[in-house]
N, C-alpha and C positions, 0 to 999 in steps of 0.2 A: 925375938927382936922384930921391930915393925919395919916395913919396907921404906927405904928412904930413896927418893928420886922424883922425877916428874910424873905427874898423874893428871888426868883430866878432872877439873873441878867444876861442878854443877852448883851454881849459886842459886838457891831457892829460898826466897824471902831473905832472912838473915842467916841461914845455915849454909855452910859449905860442905857439900857432899863429894865423894869420889865417884867418878864416872866410868863408863865403858861404852864402846862404840856398838851400835845395833843397826843392821841394814834392814830398811823398810822399802822394798821394791828397789828403786834406783836411788832413793835417799839414804844417808847415813846420819843417824841421830846419836846423840850422847845421852844415855839414861844413867840415873843414880844406882849405885851398887846396892844400897841397903833396901830399897823397895821396888827397884827395876822398872821405874816409870820415867816418863820425860814430858815435859810441858812446854808450850810455846813461849812462855815468858821467862824460861830459865836463861841465865847467863852462862856461857861455857868457855873456859880458858884453861890453859896448862899452867901449873904451878907446882911448887914442892909438896910432898905428901904431908908434911908437918903442919900445913895451913888447913887441913880438913878439920872441920868443928863437930861433925856429926858423930855421936858416940858409936852408933852401929857400924858406920863406915871405918872408924878408927880401929874396932876389933876385927873388921875383915882385913884391914891393912896389916894388922899384927900377924895374920896367918900367912901372909905373902912371903915368898922366897926373895932372894937377891935379884932374881930377873923380873919380879913383879907378878908372878903367877900365883894364883890361889886354887887349890883343890878342895872341893867340898865333899863331904860324905866319906865313906869307908874305902879303902883300897885293899 
């Protein structure tokens, strides 16, 4: 079951990616989950997780638990 709740949305061109916060020195940037990059021209806002249109980000959101945490790799 996919995560349902508020997520950071990164709008890059026409695609809506899920985002996470990255601290770069004293700045905090929002990078996309699927390719872990950020661009100056990205629009960032909060919205519900069902508005994400990136296929790779949707697959990652399917792995998230009810708190929104995703664990990668083996345990």
